[in-house]
C-alpha positions as CSV (number, residue, x, y, z in Angstrom):
1,M,82.9,238.0,-59.0
2,A,81.7,236.0,-56.1
3,E,81.4,232.3,-56.5
4,S,77.9,230.8,-57.4
5,P,76.7,228.4,-54.6
6,L,78.1,224.9,-55.0
7,A,75.8,222.7,-57.0
8,G,74.3,219.5,-55.5
9,L,73.5,220.9,-52.1
10,D,70.0,221.9,-50.8
11,W,71.2,225.4,-49.7
12,R,67.7,226.4,-48.5
13,R,67.6,223.5,-46.2
14,I,71.2,224.3,-45.1
15,A,70.1,228.0,-44.3
16,Y,67.0,226.8,-42.4
17,N,69.1,224.7,-40.2
18,V,71.7,227.3,-39.6
19,L,68.9,229.8,-38.7
20,A,67.1,227.3,-36.4
21,S,70.2,226.4,-34.6
22,R,71.2,230.1,-34.1
23,A,67.4,230.9,-32.9
24,L,67.7,228.0,-30.3
25,D,71.1,229.3,-29.1
26,D,69.6,232.8,-28.8
27,A,66.6,231.7,-26.9
28,E,68.5,229.6,-24.5
29,E,71.2,232.2,-23.8
30,A,68.5,234.8,-23.2
31,T,66.6,232.6,-20.8
32,N,69.8,231.7,-18.9
33,R,70.9,235.5,-18.8
34,N,67.4,236.3,-17.2
35,R,67.1,233.3,-15.1
36,A,65.9,235.3,-12.1
37,S,62.8,236.4,-14.0
38,V,61.8,233.4,-15.9
39,P,60.3,230.1,-14.6
40,K,63.0,227.8,-13.1
41,D,62.2,224.9,-15.4
42,H,62.7,227.0,-18.6
43,V,66.4,227.3,-17.7
44,V,68.9,224.9,-19.5
45,L,71.2,223.9,-16.7
46,Y,74.1,222.8,-19.1
47,Q,73.9,225.4,-22.1
48,F,76.2,225.1,-24.9
49,S,75.9,227.1,-28.0
50,A,77.1,226.4,-31.6
51,R,77.1,229.9,-32.8
52,G,80.0,230.3,-35.3
53,H,80.2,226.6,-35.8
54,D,76.7,226.3,-37.4
55,V,77.2,227.1,-41.1
56,A,80.1,224.6,-41.8
57,Q,78.3,221.9,-39.7
58,C,75.0,222.2,-41.6
59,I,77.0,221.9,-44.8
60,L,78.6,218.7,-43.6
61,G,75.3,217.5,-42.4
62,A,73.9,217.9,-46.0
63,L,76.6,215.6,-47.1
64,I,76.0,212.8,-44.7
65,T,73.1,210.9,-46.5
66,G,73.8,207.4,-46.7
67,R,71.5,204.8,-45.1
68,H,74.4,203.4,-43.1
69,D,76.5,206.7,-42.5
70,A,77.2,207.5,-38.9
71,A,78.5,210.6,-37.2
72,G,80.4,210.6,-34.0
73,A,79.6,213.9,-32.5
74,Y,80.5,216.2,-29.5
75,Y,78.7,218.8,-27.4
76,R,78.7,221.7,-29.8
77,N,77.1,219.7,-32.7
78,R,73.4,220.4,-32.5
79,P,73.4,222.0,-36.1
80,L,74.6,218.7,-37.4
81,L,72.0,216.8,-35.6
82,L,69.2,219.2,-37.0
83,S,70.6,218.6,-40.4
84,L,70.3,214.9,-39.9
85,G,66.7,214.9,-38.8
86,L,66.6,216.0,-35.0
87,S,63.2,217.7,-34.5
88,L,63.4,221.2,-33.1
89,E,61.2,220.2,-30.0
90,D,63.7,217.4,-29.1
91,A,66.6,219.9,-29.8
92,H,65.3,222.2,-26.9
93,G,63.5,219.4,-24.9
94,S,66.6,217.4,-24.3
95,P,68.6,220.3,-22.9
96,L,65.7,221.1,-20.7
97,G,65.8,217.5,-19.4
98,R,62.3,216.8,-20.3
99,A,60.8,213.4,-20.8
100,G,61.6,211.5,-24.0
101,G,64.5,213.1,-26.4
102,F,68.1,211.8,-26.3
103,S,67.9,210.4,-22.8
104,D,64.6,211.0,-21.0
105,G,66.3,213.5,-18.7
106,R,69.2,211.1,-17.7
107,D,72.1,212.8,-19.4
108,I,73.3,216.3,-20.3
109,G,71.0,217.7,-23.1
110,V,73.8,218.4,-25.5
111,V,75.2,214.6,-25.0
112,C,73.2,213.5,-28.1
113,N,72.3,210.4,-30.1
114,L,70.1,209.8,-33.0
115,P,69.1,206.4,-34.0
116,N,67.7,205.7,-37.4
117,R,67.1,202.3,-39.0
118,D,66.9,203.7,-42.5
119,G,69.3,206.6,-42.7
120,P,72.2,208.2,-41.1
121,I,72.7,207.8,-37.3
122,V,74.6,209.9,-34.7
123,L,76.5,207.5,-32.5
124,P,75.8,207.9,-28.7
125,M,77.9,210.9,-27.6
126,S,79.7,211.0,-24.3
127,G,80.6,213.7,-21.8
128,D,84.4,213.2,-22.1
129,V,86.4,214.9,-24.9
130,G,87.8,212.7,-27.7
131,S,85.8,209.6,-26.9
132,Q,83.8,210.0,-30.0
133,Y,86.8,209.0,-32.3
134,T,87.3,205.3,-31.7
135,P,83.7,204.3,-31.9
136,T,83.4,206.2,-35.2
137,A,86.5,204.3,-36.5
138,G,84.8,201.0,-35.2
139,W,81.7,202.0,-37.4
140,A,84.0,202.6,-40.2
141,Q,85.5,199.2,-39.9
142,A,82.1,197.7,-39.4
143,I,81.2,199.3,-42.9
144,T,84.1,197.3,-44.6
145,Y,82.9,194.1,-42.7
146,H,79.3,194.3,-43.7
147,R,80.3,195.2,-47.2
148,D,83.1,192.8,-48.0
149,T,82.6,189.9,-45.5
150,L,78.9,189.7,-45.2
151,K,78.4,190.8,-48.8
152,Q,75.7,193.4,-47.8
153,G,75.7,195.8,-50.7
154,E,73.7,198.6,-49.1
155,W,76.9,199.3,-47.1
156,K,78.9,200.2,-50.1
157,G,79.9,203.8,-50.1
158,S,78.9,204.4,-46.5
159,I,81.1,206.5,-44.2
160,G,81.8,207.3,-40.6
161,V,82.4,210.9,-39.7
162,A,84.0,211.9,-36.6
163,L,83.6,215.7,-35.3
164,G,85.8,217.2,-32.9
165,G,87.2,220.6,-31.7
166,D,90.8,221.6,-32.0
167,A,91.5,220.6,-28.3
168,S,90.3,217.1,-28.9
169,V,93.2,216.3,-31.2
170,A,95.4,216.0,-28.1
171,T,93.5,213.1,-26.7
172,N,94.3,209.4,-26.9
173,G,91.0,208.8,-28.7
174,F,91.9,211.0,-31.7
175,W,95.4,209.4,-32.3
176,A,94.1,205.9,-31.7
177,A,91.4,206.5,-34.3
178,L,93.8,208.1,-36.6
179,T,96.0,205.2,-36.5
180,M,93.2,202.8,-37.0
181,A,91.7,204.7,-40.0
182,T,95.0,205.2,-41.8
183,T,96.6,201.7,-41.3
184,L,93.3,200.0,-42.3
185,K,92.4,202.7,-45.0
186,L,88.9,202.9,-43.3
187,P,86.1,205.1,-44.9
188,M,86.3,207.6,-42.2
189,L,86.3,211.5,-42.2
190,F,87.7,213.5,-39.4
191,Y,86.1,217.0,-39.3
192,I,88.2,219.3,-36.8
193,E,86.5,222.6,-35.8
194,D,89.3,224.9,-34.9
195,N,88.3,227.9,-32.9
196,D,91.6,228.1,-31.2
197,L,90.1,227.6,-27.8
198,G,90.0,224.5,-25.6
199,I,87.6,226.2,-23.1
200,S,90.3,228.7,-22.4
201,V,93.5,227.2,-23.6
202,K,94.9,228.2,-27.0
203,G,95.4,225.8,-29.9
204,E,99.2,225.8,-29.7
205,M,98.9,224.0,-26.4
206,Q,96.8,221.3,-28.0
207,T,99.0,220.7,-31.0
208,P,102.5,222.0,-32.1
209,G,101.9,225.2,-34.1
210,G,98.3,225.1,-33.5
211,N,97.4,223.5,-36.9
212,I,96.7,219.6,-36.9
213,A,96.1,219.8,-40.6
214,K,99.5,221.2,-41.2
215,N,101.2,218.6,-38.9
216,L,99.4,215.8,-40.6
217,A,100.1,216.8,-44.2
218,S,102.6,214.0,-44.6
219,F,100.6,211.3,-43.0
220,T,100.2,208.1,-45.1
221,N,96.9,207.1,-46.3
222,L,95.2,210.3,-45.3
223,L,93.7,213.1,-47.5
224,V,94.2,216.3,-45.6
225,R,92.3,219.7,-46.3
226,D,92.5,223.0,-44.5
227,G,90.3,226.0,-44.8
228,D,88.2,228.8,-43.6
229,G,84.9,227.6,-42.0
230,T,83.4,231.1,-42.3
231,D,83.5,230.9,-46.0
232,P,80.5,228.7,-47.1
233,H,81.9,228.1,-50.6
234,Q,85.2,227.0,-49.4
235,S,83.8,224.8,-46.5
236,A,81.4,223.1,-49.1
237,T,84.0,222.6,-51.6
238,L,86.6,221.1,-49.1
239,L,83.9,218.9,-47.4
240,T,82.5,217.7,-50.7
241,E,85.9,216.7,-51.9
242,A,86.7,214.9,-48.7
243,V,83.3,213.1,-48.5
244,Q,83.6,211.9,-52.1
245,H,87.1,210.7,-51.4
246,V,85.9,208.6,-48.4
247,R,82.9,207.3,-50.3
248,G,84.8,206.3,-53.1
249,G,87.1,203.8,-51.2
250,A,90.3,205.9,-51.3
251,G,90.6,205.9,-47.6
252,P,90.2,208.3,-44.8
253,A,90.2,212.0,-45.0
254,L,90.7,215.0,-42.3
255,V,89.3,218.5,-42.8
256,R,90.2,221.2,-40.6
257,L,88.2,224.4,-40.7
258,T,89.0,227.6,-38.8
259,L,86.0,229.4,-37.2
260,P,85.0,231.6,-34.5
261,R,83.4,230.6,-31.1
262,L,80.7,233.2,-30.9
263,S,79.8,232.5,-27.4
264,S,81.1,231.3,-24.1
265,H,82.4,227.7,-23.7
266,S,79.1,227.1,-21.8
267,G,76.4,228.8,-20.0
268,P,78.4,229.7,-16.8
269,D,81.5,230.7,-18.6
270,N,81.8,234.4,-19.1
271,Q,85.2,234.3,-20.8
272,K,86.7,236.9,-18.5
273,G,90.3,236.2,-17.7
274,Y,91.2,234.4,-20.8
275,R,89.7,236.6,-23.7
276,T,90.0,240.2,-24.2
277,D,87.2,242.4,-25.4
278,A,89.2,242.9,-28.7
279,E,89.5,239.2,-29.2
280,I,85.8,238.6,-28.7
281,A,85.0,241.5,-31.1
282,A,87.3,240.3,-33.7
283,D,85.6,236.9,-33.6
284,A,82.2,238.6,-33.9
285,E,83.6,240.1,-37.2
286,R,84.1,236.6,-38.5
287,D,80.4,235.4,-38.0
288,P,79.7,233.0,-40.9
289,L,75.9,233.7,-41.0
290,P,76.2,237.0,-42.8
291,R,78.6,235.5,-45.2
292,L,76.1,232.6,-45.9
293,R,73.3,235.1,-46.5
294,K,75.5,237.0,-48.9
295,Y,76.6,233.7,-50.6
296,L,72.9,232.8,-51.2
297,V,71.3,236.1,-51.8
298,P,70.3,236.7,-54.6
299,R,71.8,233.8,-56.7
300,T,69.9,231.0,-54.7
301,L,67.3,232.8,-52.7
302,S,65.9,236.3,-53.2
303,A,66.0,238.8,-50.3
304,A,62.3,238.3,-49.9
305,E,62.8,234.6,-49.8
306,W,65.5,234.9,-47.1
307,S,63.3,237.1,-45.0
308,A,60.4,234.5,-45.5
309,L,62.9,231.8,-44.4
310,E,63.8,233.8,-41.3
311,A,60.2,234.2,-40.5
312,E,59.5,230.5,-40.9
313,V,62.3,229.5,-38.6
314,A,61.2,231.9,-36.0
315,R,57.6,230.4,-36.0
316,D,59.0,226.8,-35.9
317,V,61.4,227.6,-33.2
318,E,58.9,229.4,-31.0
319,R,56.4,226.6,-31.5
320,A,59.1,224.0,-30.7
321,I,60.1,225.7,-27.5
322,A,56.6,225.9,-26.3
323,G,56.1,222.2,-27.0
324,A,59.4,221.3,-25.3
325,R,58.4,223.3,-22.2
326,K,55.1,221.5,-22.1
327,R,56.7,218.2,-21.9
328,A,56.5,216.1,-18.6
329,V,59.4,215.9,-16.3
330,P,61.0,212.4,-16.5
331,D,59.3,209.8,-14.2
332,P,61.6,209.1,-11.2
333,A,60.0,205.6,-10.8
334,K,61.6,204.6,-14.1
335,I,65.1,205.8,-13.4
336,G,66.4,202.2,-12.7
337,Q,65.3,201.0,-16.1
338,H,67.7,200.1,-18.9
339,V,70.8,199.6,-16.9
340,Y,70.6,196.1,-18.4
341,A,68.4,194.9,-21.4
342,T,64.9,194.1,-20.8
343,E,64.1,190.7,-22.3
344,G,60.8,189.5,-23.6
345,A,59.1,189.6,-26.9
346,S,57.2,192.9,-26.1
347,A,60.5,194.7,-24.8
348,R,61.6,197.4,-27.2
349,E,65.2,196.5,-28.8
350,A,67.8,199.2,-28.7
351,F,70.0,200.1,-31.8
352,G,73.0,197.9,-31.6
353,G,74.1,194.3,-31.3
354,L,72.5,191.2,-32.6
355,S,68.7,191.2,-32.7
356,R,66.6,189.3,-30.4
357,R,65.6,186.9,-33.3
358,E,69.4,186.4,-34.2
359,R,70.2,185.5,-30.6
360,E,67.3,183.2,-30.0
361,A,68.2,181.5,-33.4
362,L,71.7,180.5,-32.2
363,G,69.8,178.2,-29.5
364,G,71.7,176.4,-26.6
365,T,71.1,174.1,-23.8
366,A,72.3,174.2,-20.2
367,T,72.7,170.4,-20.1
368,P,76.2,169.4,-20.8
369,A,77.0,166.7,-23.4
370,E,78.3,163.5,-22.1
371,G,81.6,162.0,-23.0
372,G,83.4,165.2,-24.0
373,E,87.1,165.1,-24.0
374,L,89.2,166.4,-21.2
375,L,90.3,170.0,-22.0
376,R,92.5,172.6,-20.3
377,F,90.9,176.1,-19.7
378,A,92.7,177.8,-22.7
379,E,91.6,175.2,-25.1
380,A,88.0,175.3,-23.9
381,V,88.0,179.1,-24.6
382,R,89.5,178.5,-28.1
383,R,87.0,175.8,-28.9
384,T,84.1,178.0,-27.9
385,L,85.4,180.8,-30.0
386,R,85.9,178.6,-32.9
387,H,82.4,177.2,-32.8
388,E,80.8,180.6,-32.4
389,L,82.8,182.0,-35.3
390,A,81.6,179.1,-37.3
391,V,77.9,179.5,-36.6
392,N,77.6,183.2,-36.4
393,P,79.2,185.4,-39.2
394,K,78.8,188.5,-37.1
395,V,81.3,187.4,-34.6
396,V,84.8,189.1,-34.8
397,V,87.7,188.4,-32.6
398,F,90.6,190.9,-32.2
399,G,93.2,192.5,-29.9
400,E,96.9,192.9,-29.5
401,D,98.6,189.8,-30.9
402,V,95.4,187.6,-31.3
403,G,95.9,187.1,-34.9
404,K,99.1,185.5,-36.3
405,K,100.6,184.9,-32.9
406,G,97.3,183.6,-31.4
407,G,97.4,185.7,-28.3
408,V,100.1,185.9,-25.7
409,H,98.4,182.9,-24.0
410,L,97.8,181.1,-27.3
411,V,94.0,181.2,-26.7
412,T,93.3,182.3,-30.2
413,E,96.0,180.2,-31.8
414,G,95.0,179.0,-35.4
415,L,91.7,180.9,-35.5
416,Q,93.0,183.6,-37.9
417,K,94.2,180.9,-40.3
418,Q,90.9,179.2,-40.2
419,F,88.5,182.2,-40.3
420,G,90.6,184.9,-42.0
421,A,92.1,188.2,-40.9
422,D,88.9,190.0,-41.5
423,R,87.2,188.1,-38.7
424,V,90.2,187.3,-36.3
425,F,92.8,190.2,-36.3
426,D,95.3,192.3,-34.7
427,T,95.0,195.7,-33.5
428,S,97.3,198.6,-32.7
429,L,98.6,199.0,-29.3
430,S,95.8,201.1,-27.9
431,E,93.3,199.8,-25.3
432,E,91.3,202.9,-25.8
433,G,91.2,202.0,-29.5
434,I,90.3,198.3,-28.9
435,I,87.3,199.0,-26.8
436,G,86.2,202.0,-28.7
437,R,86.5,200.0,-31.9
438,A,84.4,197.3,-30.3
439,S,81.7,199.8,-29.4
440,G,81.3,200.9,-33.1
441,L,81.3,197.3,-34.4
442,A,78.7,196.4,-31.8
443,I,76.3,199.3,-32.6
444,S,76.6,198.3,-36.2
445,G,75.0,194.9,-35.4
446,L,78.2,192.7,-35.1
447,M,79.3,190.7,-31.9
448,P,82.9,191.8,-31.2
449,V,85.0,189.7,-28.8
450,A,87.9,192.0,-27.9
451,E,91.0,191.0,-25.9
452,I,92.8,193.1,-23.4
453,Q,96.0,191.2,-22.8
454,F,96.0,191.7,-19.1
455,R,93.6,193.4,-16.7
456,K,96.1,196.1,-15.8
457,Y,96.2,197.1,-19.4
458,A,92.6,197.8,-19.5
459,D,93.0,201.1,-17.4
460,P,93.8,203.3,-20.7
461,A,90.3,202.1,-21.8
462,T,88.4,203.2,-18.7
463,E,86.5,205.8,-20.6
464,Q,85.3,203.5,-23.4
465,L,84.6,200.8,-21.0
466,N,82.4,203.2,-19.0
467,N,80.7,204.6,-22.0
468,T,79.8,201.2,-23.3
469,G,78.3,200.0,-20.0
470,T,76.2,203.2,-19.5
471,M,75.1,203.5,-23.0
472,R,71.8,201.7,-22.8
473,W,70.8,203.6,-19.6
474,R,72.0,207.0,-20.6
475,T,70.3,206.8,-24.1
476,A,67.1,205.4,-22.4
477,N,67.3,202.2,-24.4
478,R,67.8,203.8,-27.7
479,F,71.4,202.4,-28.2
480,A,73.4,199.5,-26.8
481,A,76.7,197.9,-27.6
482,P,76.8,194.3,-26.5
483,M,80.3,192.9,-26.6
484,V,82.7,190.5,-24.7
485,V,86.0,191.8,-23.5
486,R,88.4,188.9,-22.8
487,M,90.6,189.9,-20.1
488,P,93.4,187.7,-18.5
489,G,94.7,188.6,-15.1
490,G,95.5,187.1,-11.6
491,F,98.7,185.4,-10.5
492,G,100.4,183.1,-12.8
493,K,102.0,179.8,-12.3
494,D,104.6,180.4,-9.6
495,V,104.9,184.0,-10.5
496,G,103.3,187.3,-10.1
497,D,103.9,191.1,-10.7
498,P,102.0,194.4,-10.4
499,W,101.4,194.7,-14.1
500,H,100.2,191.2,-15.4
501,S,98.9,189.7,-12.1
502,L,96.3,192.3,-11.1
503,S,92.9,190.8,-10.4
504,D,90.8,193.9,-9.3
505,E,87.5,192.5,-10.6
506,V,85.5,194.6,-8.2
507,R,86.3,197.6,-10.4
508,F,84.0,196.0,-13.1
509,A,81.4,194.7,-10.5
510,H,80.3,198.3,-10.0
511,A,80.8,199.3,-13.5
512,Y,77.4,200.2,-14.5
513,G,75.8,197.9,-17.3
514,W,78.6,195.4,-17.3
515,Q,78.3,191.7,-16.6
516,V,81.4,190.2,-15.0
517,V,82.2,186.4,-15.5
518,M,85.0,184.7,-13.8
519,P,84.9,180.9,-14.4
520,S,87.0,178.5,-12.5
521,N,87.2,175.5,-14.9
522,A,87.0,174.8,-18.6
523,A,83.4,173.6,-18.7
524,D,82.1,176.7,-17.0
525,A,84.2,178.7,-19.3
526,V,82.5,177.3,-22.3
527,G,79.0,177.8,-21.0
528,L,79.6,181.3,-19.6
529,L,81.7,182.5,-22.7
530,R,78.8,181.4,-25.0
531,A,76.2,183.0,-22.8
532,A,78.1,186.2,-22.9
533,M,78.4,186.1,-26.7
534,R,74.6,185.8,-27.0
535,S,73.8,188.3,-24.4
536,P,72.3,191.8,-25.0
537,N,74.6,193.2,-22.6
538,P,78.5,193.9,-22.5
539,T,80.4,191.4,-20.5
540,V,83.9,191.2,-19.0
541,F,85.1,187.6,-19.3
542,F,87.9,187.1,-16.9
543,E,90.4,184.5,-17.8
544,H,92.6,183.7,-14.8
545,R,96.3,183.4,-15.7
546,S,96.9,180.4,-13.4
547,L,94.1,178.4,-15.2
548,L,95.5,179.5,-18.5
549,M,99.1,178.3,-17.6
550,T,98.3,175.1,-15.7
551,G,96.0,172.1,-15.8
552,D,94.0,173.5,-13.0
553,G,90.4,173.8,-14.0
554,S,90.6,171.2,-16.7
555,A,87.2,169.5,-17.4
556,R,85.3,167.6,-19.9
557,Y,84.0,169.6,-22.9
558,P,80.4,170.1,-22.3
559,G,79.4,170.5,-26.1
560,D,79.0,173.1,-28.8
561,D,75.5,174.0,-27.6
562,Y,76.3,174.4,-23.8
563,V,75.1,177.6,-22.5
564,L,75.1,178.5,-18.7
565,P,72.8,181.2,-17.3
566,L,74.7,184.2,-15.8
567,G,74.3,184.8,-12.1
568,V,73.8,181.3,-11.1
569,A,76.4,179.9,-8.5
570,R,77.4,176.3,-8.4
571,I,77.6,174.3,-5.1
572,L,80.7,172.2,-5.4
573,R,80.4,170.6,-2.0
574,A,77.5,170.5,0.3
575,G,77.9,171.1,4.0
576,D,76.0,172.1,7.1
577,A,78.3,174.0,9.5
578,A,79.9,176.8,7.4
579,T,79.6,178.4,4.0
580,L,82.7,179.1,2.0
581,V,82.2,181.5,-1.0
582,T,84.9,182.0,-3.7
583,W,85.4,182.3,-7.5
584,G,88.0,182.2,-10.0
585,A,91.4,180.3,-9.4
586,M,90.8,180.5,-5.6
587,V,88.1,177.9,-6.1
588,H,90.9,175.1,-6.4
589,R,92.6,176.2,-3.4
590,C,89.4,176.4,-1.4
591,A,88.4,172.8,-2.8
592,E,91.7,171.4,-1.5
593,A,91.3,173.2,1.9
594,V,87.7,172.0,2.6
595,E,88.6,168.2,2.2
596,A,89.8,168.1,5.8
597,F,86.2,169.1,7.0
598,G,84.2,166.3,5.6
599,E,80.5,167.5,5.3
600,R,80.9,170.5,7.5
601,V,81.7,173.1,4.9
602,E,79.5,174.0,1.9
603,L,81.7,175.3,-0.9
604,I,80.1,177.7,-3.4
605,D,81.7,178.8,-6.7
606,L,80.1,182.2,-7.5
607,R,81.0,181.9,-11.2
608,T,79.8,185.5,-12.0
609,I,79.9,188.5,-9.8
610,A,77.7,190.8,-11.9
611,P,75.1,189.5,-11.5
612,W,75.9,187.3,-8.5
613,D,73.8,184.7,-7.0
614,R,72.6,186.3,-3.7
615,A,69.9,183.7,-3.3
616,A,72.4,180.7,-3.4
617,V,74.7,182.4,-0.8
618,L,71.8,183.5,1.6
619,A,70.2,180.0,1.4
620,S,73.5,178.4,2.2
621,V,74.3,180.8,5.1
622,E,70.7,180.4,6.5
623,K,71.5,176.6,6.6
624,T,75.1,176.8,8.0
625,G,75.1,179.8,10.2
626,R,78.6,180.7,9.3
627,C,80.3,182.4,6.2
628,L,83.9,182.7,5.0
629,I,84.6,184.5,1.8
630,V,87.9,184.0,0.0
631,H,89.1,186.2,-2.9
632,E,92.2,187.2,-4.8
633,D,91.3,190.9,-5.2
634,N,92.4,193.3,-2.3
635,L,90.7,192.8,1.1
636,T,89.6,196.5,1.4
637,A,86.5,197.1,-0.8
638,G,87.0,193.9,-2.6
639,F,83.9,192.1,-3.9
640,G,83.9,190.0,-0.7
641,A,83.0,193.1,1.3
642,E,79.8,193.3,-0.9
643,I,78.9,189.6,-0.1
644,A,79.7,190.2,3.6
645,G,77.4,193.2,3.7
646,V,74.4,191.5,2.0
647,V,74.8,188.4,4.4
648,A,75.1,190.7,7.5
649,D,72.1,192.6,6.3
650,E,69.9,189.9,5.1
651,A,70.9,186.8,7.1
652,F,72.0,188.4,10.5
653,W,69.6,186.4,12.6
654,H,70.8,183.1,11.1
655,L,74.4,183.8,11.8
656,D,76.4,182.1,14.6
657,A,79.6,183.9,14.0
658,P,80.8,187.0,12.4
659,V,81.2,186.9,8.6
660,R,84.9,186.5,7.8
661,R,86.9,187.5,4.7
662,L,90.2,186.2,3.5
663,A,92.0,188.1,0.8
664,P,95.5,189.6,0.0
665,R,96.6,192.6,1.9
666,D,96.2,195.9,0.1
667,I,99.5,195.7,-1.9
668,P,100.2,195.0,-5.4
669,M,101.1,191.4,-6.4
670,P,104.9,190.8,-5.9
671,Y,107.1,189.1,-8.4
672,H,109.2,186.6,-6.4
673,P,107.4,183.4,-5.6
674,V,108.3,183.5,-1.9
675,L,106.7,187.0,-1.7
676,L,103.7,185.9,-3.9
677,D,103.0,183.1,-1.6
678,A,103.2,185.5,1.3
679,V,100.4,187.7,-0.1
680,L,98.0,185.2,-1.6
681,P,95.6,183.1,0.5
682,G,97.0,179.5,0.3
683,V,95.4,176.3,1.1
684,D,96.8,176.1,4.8
685,T,95.7,179.7,5.5
686,I,92.3,178.9,4.1
687,R,92.1,175.7,6.3
688,S,93.2,177.7,9.3
689,E,90.5,180.2,8.7
690,L,87.9,177.7,8.6
691,E,89.0,176.1,11.7
692,T,88.8,179.3,13.4
693,L,85.3,180.1,12.0
694,L,84.0,176.6,13.0
695,S,85.3,177.0,16.6
696,L,83.2,180.3,17.1
């Protein structure tokens, strides 16, 4: 005798969402097949169907019910979003690229998100495979922090659910998140939809033997379940068990369900060349929708009720498609909005980060306190972190070795002992995991301060850094993930090398949505770090190794309330014949070099390069008529090229000589001190360049 439908689930609602998803897929595919005979604006340019994945997804969606539950989804997860409250009109309007919806036409229509202040959310998806896992793990860790450290009882029993296909289990993000979830016993469910296809590549090329559940069966701290996603009873049973396991605090779980992909990978893909007709037909025989009907009729719904439900869905979907097509196209005049937060009491706040009220309550002043003790750069950063941890319980500091050891540069030394391992903690060795984790923590309302040990080590986190920076823009201000990423780099004291001494700040200067801070001294480090920790935008805080390792940059502590505005340069020395623009550790070499020129050279410490103080530089060049830019990054396409371009464009008629740049040749930083000195701009070289410039 067939099983009775599992109790505790709203099976009519599940069936409605499955039928609605299937109807939307049918309509979009039909329109795309007949694109020559339909209006051009009815065609979905990036069309992805969920046919075959829909039944199990809608069952899972019925189990994600907590106020602080969150799902990290991927491009074939529209059935899940419908289950969590996505309107049918948005479900079609966003793929059409119409105004409103997930992104106001800015992102692919299946790259979804779903904010909700009082119920489950869908974290902002990304277009790269596997990038959903570590932010979901970060959300799961945020659950434990809100619940246990902040004592917010409404977070108890909440879960993070990451959905992915079988190909995604080969990605860095999957393994980084799995390590995080199992080592920390996080309330996280991994749901793997295995259709044995990564576009065209079979599952055994993604994981040995083609079964990730089997391979993880002996993983510590992980409940693993494996089943048939076309069987609604088995799917519901396994998913219910896993969700209850995670909600009960027993640690993470992974459920792998096998199911067919009853469509091409995407609209343009015809499957020819990698699937035979027999394989496609065999998958069609496994369609879970007829099995769902057989499972529910007549025990839960009568045949007449099922037919009525189909008619209801057809009417609703037809109405939704018509409404979506009537929506306006996005306004091109607004395309530049939301790269950064819009401040002001009337501006809408995105989901994520400290609220405007919380940030304003922290206060601050741009006037330094008098009589502060002389501090080296590293101690100034440590003292700022210590104070912000003390006054803001939502601050968390983490990274590789930042806890017990206190960081490889000892900047966080003693902070874990003072504030506890829940607030200052070590991470596994995965930069992807560090930044992805920070994203989930930030979206939950915390202020993460993540450390990447050295600039070069940030490269594996490129996807997460990009996704964090573009989040506000591509969700049209629905979501944001303000954070601070502390990133040491640059040459060290009498030493360099290609791995620890990379500067390369220009890469972040054109990373959308990021602020980039490069202080040259301890006082500025205090004010700029505090500003970054209270900003609604994500910030790369560059700590130069030379300043961390020497007394260069030592300054009086400006006080616990000192906050500097970002994007405001400092004129260190006034002059009337040439402008010298620099930042970071080069400030100290430039300061020594200009002493020989009296009041002829005006020295500007840029302090931040995103945003950068164009007005200060242009005003100085208009006064002096000459400009030299000195930096540590490569000469070709370094940030000095941007400054030179702006000066040439906007101050050309004030120039008495060509704009000059002084920077290392386009080679990595060498190890031996003699070689290092040959590459880096030194005091004598800077002085010589100024002499040449002033002679023109």
